[in-house]
Gaussian input, Z-matrix of N, CA and C with variables (Angstrom, degrees):
# hf/3-21g

backbone

0 1
 N
 C     1     B1
 C     2     B2     1     A1
 N     3     B3     2     A2     1     D1
 C     4     B4     3     A3     2     D2
 C     5     B5     4     A4     3     D3
 N     6     B6     5     A5     4     D4
 C     7     B7     6     A6     5     D5
 C     8     B8     7     A7     6     D6
 N     9     B9     8     A8     7     D7
 C    10    B10     9     A9     8     D8
 C    11    B11    10    A10     9     D9
 N    12    B12    11    A11    10    D10
 C    13    B13    12    A12    11    D11
 C    14    B14    13    A13    12    D12
 N    15    B15    14    A14    13    D13
 C    16    B16    15    A15    14    D14
 C    17    B17    16    A16    15    D15
 N    18    B18    17    A17    16    D16
 C    19    B19    18    A18    17    D17
 C    20    B20    19    A19    18    D18
 N    21    B21    20    A20    19    D19
 C    22    B22    21    A21    20    D20
 C    23    B23    22    A22    21    D21
 N    24    B24    23    A23    22    D22
 C    25    B25    24    A24    23    D23
 C    26    B26    25    A25    24    D24
 N    27    B27    26    A26    25    D25
 C    28    B28    27    A27    26    D26
 C    29    B29    28    A28    27    D27
 N    30    B30    29    A29    28    D28
 C    31    B31    30    A30    29    D29
 C    32    B32    31    A31    30    D30
 N    33    B33    32    A32    31    D31
 C    34    B34    33    A33    32    D32
 C    35    B35    34    A34    33    D33
 N    36    B36    35    A35    34    D34
 C    37    B37    36    A36    35    D35
 C    38    B38    37    A37    36    D36
 N    39    B39    38    A38    37    D37
 C    40    B40    39    A39    38    D38
 C    41    B41    40    A40    39    D39
 N    42    B42    41    A41    40    D40
 C    43    B43    42    A42    41    D41
 C    44    B44    43    A43    42    D42
 N    45    B45    44    A44    43    D43
 C    46    B46    45    A45    44    D44
 C    47    B47    46    A46    45    D45
 N    48    B48    47    A47    46    D46
 C    49    B49    48    A48    47    D47
 C    50    B50    49    A49    48    D48
 N    51    B51    50    A50    49    D49
 C    52    B52    51    A51    50    D50
 C    53    B53    52    A52    51    D51
 N    54    B54    53    A53    52    D52
 C    55    B55    54    A54    53    D53
 C    56    B56    55    A55    54    D54
 N    57    B57    56    A56    55    D55
 C    58    B58    57    A57    56    D56
 C    59    B59    58    A58    57    D57
 N    60    B60    59    A59    58    D58
 C    61    B61    60    A60    59    D59
 C    62    B62    61    A61    60    D60
 N    63    B63    62    A62    61    D61
 C    64    B64    63    A63    62    D62
 C    65    B65    64    A64    63    D63
 N    66    B66    65    A65    64    D64
 C    67    B67    66    A66    65    D65
 C    68    B68    67    A67    66    D66
 N    69    B69    68    A68    67    D67
 C    70    B70    69    A69    68    D68
 C    71    B71    70    A70    69    D69
 N    72    B72    71    A71    70    D70
 C    73    B73    72    A72    71    D71
 C    74    B74    73    A73    72    D72
 N    75    B75    74    A74    73    D73
 C    76    B76    75    A75    74    D74
 C    77    B77    76    A76    75    D75
 N    78    B78    77    A77    76    D76
 C    79    B79    78    A78    77    D77
 C    80    B80    79    A79    78    D78
 N    81    B81    80    A80    79    D79
 C    82    B82    81    A81    80    D80
 C    83    B83    82    A82    81    D81
 N    84    B84    83    A83    82    D82
 C    85    B85    84    A84    83    D83
 C    86    B86    85    A85    84    D84
 N    87    B87    86    A86    85    D85
 C    88    B88    87    A87    86    D86
 C    89    B89    88    A88    87    D87
 N    90    B90    89    A89    88    D88
 C    91    B91    90    A90    89    D89
 C    92    B92    91    A91    90    D90
 N    93    B93    92    A92    91    D91
 C    94    B94    93    A93    92    D92
 C    95    B95    94    A94    93    D93
 N    96    B96    95    A95    94    D94
 C    97    B97    96    A96    95    D95
 C    98    B98    97    A97    96    D96
 N    99    B99    98    A98    97    D97
 C   100   B100    99    A99    98    D98
 C   101   B101   100   A100    99    D99
 N   102   B102   101   A101   100   D100
 C   103   B103   102   A102   101   D101
 C   104   B104   103   A103   102   D102
 N   105   B105   104   A104   103   D103
 C   106   B106   105   A105   104   D104
 C   107   B107   106   A106   105   D105
 N   108   B108   107   A107   106   D106
 C   109   B109   108   A108   107   D107
 C   110   B110   109   A109   108   D108
 N   111   B111   110   A110   109   D109
 C   112   B112   111   A111   110   D110
 C   113   B113   112   A112   111   D111
 N   114   B114   113   A113   112   D112
 C   115   B115   114   A114   113   D113
 C   116   B116   115   A115   114   D114
 N   117   B117   116   A116   115   D115
 C   118   B118   117   A117   116   D116
 C   119   B119   118   A118   117   D117
 N   120   B120   119   A119   118   D118
 C   121   B121   120   A120   119   D119
 C   122   B122   121   A121   120   D120
 N   123   B123   122   A122   121   D121
 C   124   B124   123   A123   122   D122
 C   125   B125   124   A124   123   D123
 N   126   B126   125   A125   124   D124
 C   127   B127   126   A126   125   D125
 C   128   B128   127   A127   126   D126
 N   129   B129   128   A128   127   D127
 C   130   B130   129   A129   128   D128
 C   131   B131   130   A130   129   D129
 N   132   B132   131   A131   130   D130
 C   133   B133   132   A132   131   D131
 C   134   B134   133   A133   132   D132
 N   135   B135   134   A134   133   D133
 C   136   B136   135   A135   134   D134
 C   137   B137   136   A136   135   D135
 N   138   B138   137   A137   136   D136
 C   139   B139   138   A138   137   D137
 C   140   B140   139   A139   138   D138
 N   141   B141   140   A140   139   D139
 C   142   B142   141   A141   140   D140
 C   143   B143   142   A142   141   D141
 N   144   B144   143   A143   142   D142
 C   145   B145   144   A144   143   D143
 C   146   B146   145   A145   144   D144
 N   147   B147   146   A146   145   D145
 C   148   B148   147   A147   146   D146
 C   149   B149   148   A148   147   D147
 N   150   B150   149   A149   148   D148
 C   151   B151   150   A150   149   D149
 C   152   B152   151   A151   150   D150
 N   153   B153   152   A152   151   D151
 C   154   B154   153   A153   152   D152
 C   155   B155   154   A154   153   D153
 N   156   B156   155   A155   154   D154
 C   157   B157   156   A156   155   D155
 C   158   B158   157   A157   156   D156
 N   159   B159   158   A158   157   D157
 C   160   B160   159   A159   158   D158
 C   161   B161   160   A160   159   D159
 N   162   B162   161   A161   160   D160
 C   163   B163   162   A162   161   D161
 C   164   B164   163   A163   162   D162
 N   165   B165   164   A164   163   D163
 C   166   B166   165   A165   164   D164
 C   167   B167   166   A166   165   D165
 N   168   B168   167   A167   166   D166
 C   169   B169   168   A168   167   D167
 C   170   B170   169   A169   168   D168
 N   171   B171   170   A170   169   D169
 C   172   B172   171   A171   170   D170
 C   173   B173   172   A172   171   D171
 N   174   B174   173   A173   172   D172
 C   175   B175   174   A174   173   D173
 C   176   B176   175   A175   174   D174
 N   177   B177   176   A176   175   D175
 C   178   B178   177   A177   176   D176
 C   179   B179   178   A178   177   D177
 N   180   B180   179   A179   178   D178
 C   181   B181   180   A180   179   D179
 C   182   B182   181   A181   180   D180
 N   183   B183   182   A182   181   D181
 C   184   B184   183   A183   182   D182
 C   185   B185   184   A184   183   D183
 N   186   B186   185   A185   184   D184
 C   187   B187   186   A186   185   D185
 C   188   B188   187   A187   186   D186
 N   189   B189   188   A188   187   D187
 C   190   B190   189   A189   188   D188
 C   191   B191   190   A190   189   D189
 N   192   B192   191   A191   190   D190
 C   193   B193   192   A192   191   D191
 C   194   B194   193   A193   192   D192
 N   195   B195   194   A194   193   D193
 C   196   B196   195   A195   194   D194
 C   197   B197   196   A196   195   D195
 N   198   B198   197   A197   196   D196
 C   199   B199   198   A198   197   D197
 C   200   B200   199   A199   198   D198
 N   201   B201   200   A200   199   D199
 C   202   B202   201   A201   200   D200
 C   203   B203   202   A202   201   D201
 N   204   B204   203   A203   202   D202
 C   205   B205   204   A204   203   D203
 C   206   B206   205   A205   204   D204
 N   207   B207   206   A206   205   D205
 C   208   B208   207   A207   206   D206
 C   209   B209   208   A208   207   D207
 N   210   B210   209   A209   208   D208
 C   211   B211   210   A210   209   D209
 C   212   B212   211   A211   210   D210
 N   213   B213   212   A212   211   D211
 C   214   B214   213   A213   212   D212
 C   215   B215   214   A214   213   D213
 N   216   B216   215   A215   214   D214
 C   217   B217   216   A216   215   D215
 C   218   B218   217   A217   216   D216
 N   219   B219   218   A218   217   D217
 C   220   B220   219   A219   218   D218
 C   221   B221   220   A220   219   D219
 N   222   B222   221   A221   220   D220
 C   223   B223   222   A222   221   D221
 C   224   B224   223   A223   222   D222
 N   225   B225   224   A224   223   D223
 C   226   B226   225   A225   224   D224
 C   227   B227   226   A226   225   D225

   B1=1.4501
   B2=1.5201
   B3=1.2931
   B4=1.4539
   B5=1.5288
   B6=1.3257
   B7=1.4535
   B8=1.5265
   B9=1.3338
   B10=1.4614
   B11=1.5227
   B12=1.3100
   B13=1.4681
   B14=1.5177
   B15=1.3387
   B16=1.4616
   B17=1.5251
   B18=1.3327
   B19=1.4618
   B20=1.5199
   B21=1.3344
   B22=1.4620
   B23=1.5277
   B24=1.3241
   B25=1.4723
   B26=1.5233
   B27=1.3225
   B28=1.4571
   B29=1.5245
   B30=1.3314
   B31=1.4636
   B32=1.5239
   B33=1.3301
   B34=1.4614
   B35=1.5225
   B36=1.3407
   B37=1.4635
   B38=1.5207
   B39=1.3268
   B40=1.4677
   B41=1.5242
   B42=1.3374
   B43=1.4662
   B44=1.5249
   B45=1.3334
   B46=1.4577
   B47=1.5197
   B48=1.3199
   B49=1.4586
   B50=1.5263
   B51=1.3167
   B52=1.4645
   B53=1.5262
   B54=1.3116
   B55=1.4543
   B56=1.5385
   B57=1.3377
   B58=1.4786
   B59=1.5213
   B60=1.3116
   B61=1.4638
   B62=1.5237
   B63=1.3260
   B64=1.4583
   B65=1.5202
   B66=1.3027
   B67=1.4630
   B68=1.5168
   B69=1.3114
   B70=1.4553
   B71=1.5225
   B72=1.2996
   B73=1.4570
   B74=1.5304
   B75=1.3200
   B76=1.4697
   B77=1.5239
   B78=1.3106
   B79=1.4640
   B80=1.5234
   B81=1.3069
   B82=1.4629
   B83=1.5277
   B84=1.3143
   B85=1.4565
   B86=1.5188
   B87=1.3134
   B88=1.4597
   B89=1.5329
   B90=1.2939
   B91=1.4616
   B92=1.5226
   B93=1.3234
   B94=1.4641
   B95=1.5277
   B96=1.3351
   B97=1.4505
   B98=1.5254
   B99=1.3282
   B100=1.4648
   B101=1.5287
   B102=1.3344
   B103=1.4699
   B104=1.5271
   B105=1.3172
   B106=1.4646
   B107=1.5131
   B108=1.3300
   B109=1.4618
   B110=1.5289
   B111=1.3260
   B112=1.4634
   B113=1.5323
   B114=1.3127
   B115=1.4645
   B116=1.5179
   B117=1.3310
   B118=1.4635
   B119=1.5272
   B120=1.3391
   B121=1.4493
   B122=1.5133
   B123=1.3239
   B124=1.4666
   B125=1.5226
   B126=1.3236
   B127=1.4608
   B128=1.5230
   B129=1.3272
   B130=1.4583
   B131=1.5321
   B132=1.3081
   B133=1.4640
   B134=1.5294
   B135=1.3146
   B136=1.4630
   B137=1.5245
   B138=1.3237
   B139=1.4632
   B140=1.5228
   B141=1.3199
   B142=1.4672
   B143=1.5269
   B144=1.3200
   B145=1.4713
   B146=1.5237
   B147=1.3119
   B148=1.4601
   B149=1.5238
   B150=1.3260
   B151=1.4687
   B152=1.5173
   B153=1.3247
   B154=1.4643
   B155=1.5204
   B156=1.3157
   B157=1.4645
   B158=1.5246
   B159=1.3122
   B160=1.4627
   B161=1.5241
   B162=1.3291
   B163=1.4619
   B164=1.5276
   B165=1.3181
   B166=1.4570
   B167=1.5157
   B168=1.3240
   B169=1.4618
   B170=1.5215
   B171=1.3163
   B172=1.4631
   B173=1.5246
   B174=1.3198
   B175=1.4628
   B176=1.5304
   B177=1.3257
   B178=1.4629
   B179=1.5318
   B180=1.3201
   B181=1.4626
   B182=1.5237
   B183=1.3143
   B184=1.4682
   B185=1.5241
   B186=1.3297
   B187=1.4639
   B188=1.5204
   B189=1.3127
   B190=1.4552
   B191=1.5257
   B192=1.3178
   B193=1.4565
   B194=1.5292
   B195=1.3179
   B196=1.4684
   B197=1.5207
   B198=1.3177
   B199=1.4670
   B200=1.5262
   B201=1.3216
   B202=1.4610
   B203=1.5253
   B204=1.3309
   B205=1.4588
   B206=1.5225
   B207=1.3289
   B208=1.4614
   B209=1.5297
   B210=1.3286
   B211=1.4632
   B212=1.5224
   B213=1.3310
   B214=1.4528
   B215=1.5195
   B216=1.3373
   B217=1.4555
   B218=1.5263
   B219=1.3312
   B220=1.4587
   B221=1.5195
   B222=1.3216
   B223=1.4631
   B224=1.5248
   B225=1.3102
   B226=1.4535
   B227=1.4564
   A1=110.20
   A2=116.76
   A3=119.75
   A4=111.83
   A5=115.78
   A6=118.87
   A7=111.20
   A8=116.93
   A9=120.91
   A10=110.43
   A11=116.30
   A12=120.29
   A13=110.56
   A14=117.18
   A15=120.41
   A16=110.85
   A17=116.67
   A18=120.35
   A19=110.41
   A20=116.71
   A21=120.52
   A22=111.20
   A23=117.30
   A24=120.94
   A25=109.98
   A26=117.34
   A27=120.15
   A28=111.35
   A29=116.83
   A30=120.67
   A31=111.39
   A32=116.17
   A33=120.13
   A34=111.05
   A35=116.83
   A36=120.45
   A37=110.89
   A38=116.84
   A39=120.20
   A40=110.88
   A41=116.75
   A42=119.55
   A43=111.11
   A44=117.01
   A45=120.07
   A46=111.91
   A47=117.76
   A48=120.50
   A49=111.88
   A50=117.82
   A51=121.03
   A52=112.34
   A53=117.78
   A54=121.50
   A55=113.37
   A56=120.00
   A57=118.32
   A58=113.17
   A59=117.94
   A60=120.89
   A61=110.19
   A62=117.11
   A63=120.99
   A64=112.23
   A65=117.21
   A66=120.64
   A67=112.95
   A68=119.20
   A69=121.37
   A70=113.23
   A71=117.21
   A72=118.59
   A73=109.44
   A74=118.35
   A75=121.33
   A76=114.03
   A77=118.55
   A78=121.27
   A79=113.14
   A80=117.52
   A81=118.76
   A82=110.59
   A83=115.28
   A84=120.63
   A85=108.49
   A86=118.97
   A87=120.40
   A88=111.42
   A89=116.26
   A90=121.19
   A91=107.99
   A92=115.55
   A93=120.32
   A94=111.61
   A95=117.10
   A96=119.71
   A97=110.65
   A98=117.51
   A99=120.81
   A100=110.62
   A101=116.52
   A102=118.96
   A103=110.49
   A104=116.59
   A105=120.23
   A106=112.18
   A107=117.09
   A108=120.46
   A109=111.32
   A110=115.67
   A111=119.58
   A112=110.53
   A113=116.62
   A114=120.19
   A115=111.90
   A116=117.40
   A117=119.66
   A118=112.35
   A119=117.44
   A120=120.51
   A121=113.82
   A122=118.62
   A123=121.75
   A124=112.39
   A125=117.26
   A126=120.09
   A127=110.58
   A128=116.80
   A129=120.12
   A130=110.86
   A131=117.23
   A132=120.73
   A133=109.26
   A134=116.75
   A135=120.96
   A136=109.90
   A137=117.09
   A138=121.11
   A139=110.61
   A140=117.78
   A141=121.04
   A142=111.31
   A143=117.33
   A144=120.66
   A145=110.39
   A146=117.31
   A147=121.02
   A148=110.72
   A149=117.54
   A150=120.91
   A151=111.49
   A152=118.03
   A153=121.26
   A154=110.70
   A155=117.27
   A156=120.94
   A157=110.65
   A158=116.97
   A159=121.06
   A160=111.30
   A161=117.80
   A162=121.17
   A163=110.74
   A164=117.29
   A165=120.98
   A166=112.06
   A167=116.82
   A168=120.28
   A169=111.58
   A170=117.49
   A171=121.10
   A172=110.19
   A173=116.88
   A174=121.26
   A175=110.54
   A176=116.80
   A177=121.64
   A178=111.09
   A179=117.65
   A180=121.48
   A181=110.58
   A182=117.47
   A183=120.62
   A184=110.31
   A185=117.20
   A186=120.56
   A187=111.42
   A188=117.18
   A189=121.77
   A190=111.07
   A191=117.37
   A192=121.57
   A193=110.81
   A194=117.42
   A195=120.67
   A196=111.34
   A197=117.42
   A198=120.69
   A199=111.00
   A200=116.70
   A201=120.43
   A202=110.25
   A203=117.20
   A204=120.54
   A205=110.79
   A206=116.94
   A207=121.11
   A208=110.78
   A209=117.02
   A210=120.76
   A211=111.29
   A212=118.05
   A213=121.36
   A214=111.31
   A215=117.41
   A216=120.59
   A217=111.23
   A218=117.41
   A219=121.34
   A220=111.51
   A221=117.42
   A222=121.56
   A223=112.92
   A224=117.02
   A225=120.38
   A226=116.44
   D1=-42.44
   D2=-175.54
   D3=-68.65
   D4=-33.12
   D5=-179.03
   D6=-66.29
   D7=-41.75
   D8=179.63
   D9=-65.35
   D10=-42.41
   D11=-179.83
   D12=-65.06
   D13=-40.95
   D14=178.91
   D15=-63.01
   D16=-42.97
   D17=179.18
   D18=-64.70
   D19=-42.18
   D20=179.48
   D21=-63.47
   D22=-45.85
   D23=-179.02
   D24=-64.57
   D25=-42.10
   D26=178.63
   D27=-62.83
   D28=-43.67
   D29=179.73
   D30=-64.08
   D31=-42.75
   D32=178.87
   D33=-63.74
   D34=-42.94
   D35=179.09
   D36=-63.57
   D37=-40.90
   D38=179.75
   D39=-63.73
   D40=-41.71
   D41=179.00
   D42=-65.42
   D43=-42.15
   D44=-178.05
   D45=-69.34
   D46=-32.58
   D47=179.15
   D48=-74.44
   D49=-29.84
   D50=-179.08
   D51=-85.01
   D52=-20.74
   D53=-174.71
   D54=-60.51
   D55=-44.89
   D56=-179.71
   D57=-62.26
   D58=-28.27
   D59=179.52
   D60=-63.19
   D61=-42.69
   D62=-179.84
   D63=-74.34
   D64=-25.67
   D65=-176.65
   D66=-81.13
   D67=-13.26
   D68=-172.24
   D69=-112.27
   D70=37.84
   D71=178.14
   D72=-71.32
   D73=137.23
   D74=-174.48
   D75=-70.45
   D76=-22.73
   D77=-176.19
   D78=-95.75
   D79=6.10
   D80=-175.89
   D81=-80.92
   D82=143.67
   D83=176.21
   D84=-96.09
   D85=156.71
   D86=179.78
   D87=-61.51
   D88=141.51
   D89=-178.64
   D90=-86.94
   D91=116.73
   D92=-175.55
   D93=-69.58
   D94=-36.23
   D95=-178.50
   D96=-64.07
   D97=-41.76
   D98=179.83
   D99=-64.97
   D100=-39.66
   D101=178.75
   D102=-65.55
   D103=-41.45
   D104=178.82
   D105=-64.33
   D106=-42.17
   D107=179.20
   D108=-67.51
   D109=-35.93
   D110=178.97
   D111=-67.36
   D112=-40.13
   D113=-179.52
   D114=-68.24
   D115=-36.56
   D116=-178.30
   D117=-85.97
   D118=-8.39
   D119=178.72
   D120=86.35
   D121=2.26
   D122=-178.70
   D123=-74.59
   D124=-18.58
   D125=-179.59
   D126=-62.15
   D127=-31.51
   D128=-179.81
   D129=-70.04
   D130=-30.97
   D131=176.09
   D132=-68.31
   D133=-42.38
   D134=179.07
   D135=-62.28
   D136=-45.09
   D137=179.34
   D138=-63.64
   D139=-40.88
   D140=179.08
   D141=-63.24
   D142=-41.02
   D143=178.75
   D144=-65.33
   D145=-44.62
   D146=179.65
   D147=-62.05
   D148=-44.87
   D149=179.30
   D150=-65.49
   D151=-36.47
   D152=177.81
   D153=-64.90
   D154=-44.11
   D155=178.16
   D156=-63.87
   D157=-43.93
   D158=179.49
   D159=-63.58
   D160=-42.77
   D161=178.22
   D162=-64.02
   D163=-39.33
   D164=177.47
   D165=-63.47
   D166=-42.01
   D167=178.03
   D168=-64.93
   D169=-42.53
   D170=178.62
   D171=-63.02
   D172=-44.54
   D173=178.78
   D174=-60.68
   D175=-43.93
   D176=-179.96
   D177=-62.68
   D178=-43.99
   D179=-178.96
   D180=-64.53
   D181=-43.38
   D182=179.70
   D183=-65.03
   D184=-44.03
   D185=179.44
   D186=-63.78
   D187=-42.18
   D188=178.43
   D189=-63.98
   D190=-40.82
   D191=178.61
   D192=-63.37
   D193=-41.17
   D194=178.07
   D195=-64.32
   D196=-41.38
   D197=178.62
   D198=-63.98
   D199=-43.67
   D200=179.88
   D201=-64.72
   D202=-42.16
   D203=178.48
   D204=-61.76
   D205=-41.55
   D206=179.19
   D207=-64.04
   D208=-41.82
   D209=179.04
   D210=-66.44
   D211=-37.03
   D212=177.94
   D213=-65.67
   D214=-39.15
   D215=178.80
   D216=-67.16
   D217=-37.61
   D218=179.61
   D219=-67.52
   D220=-38.98
   D221=-176.73
   D222=-88.88
   D223=-19.94
   D224=-171.16
   D225=-88.24

């Protein structure tokens, strides 16, 4: 269980640390769709959906890891 969590946390940290590098390119023009969604308040719905999906995946992985660990202890 701990190995999967460590790999997941490391991968998430690596993605979050690399993200600002891609977002700050000097030649990029402002994204009109993002500005429009931010002004209308729809960006918060998009963020909520993404966070809900991510939380569901994390919950599923942890639950699956616990089940596998329990089965290994029973058979091992």
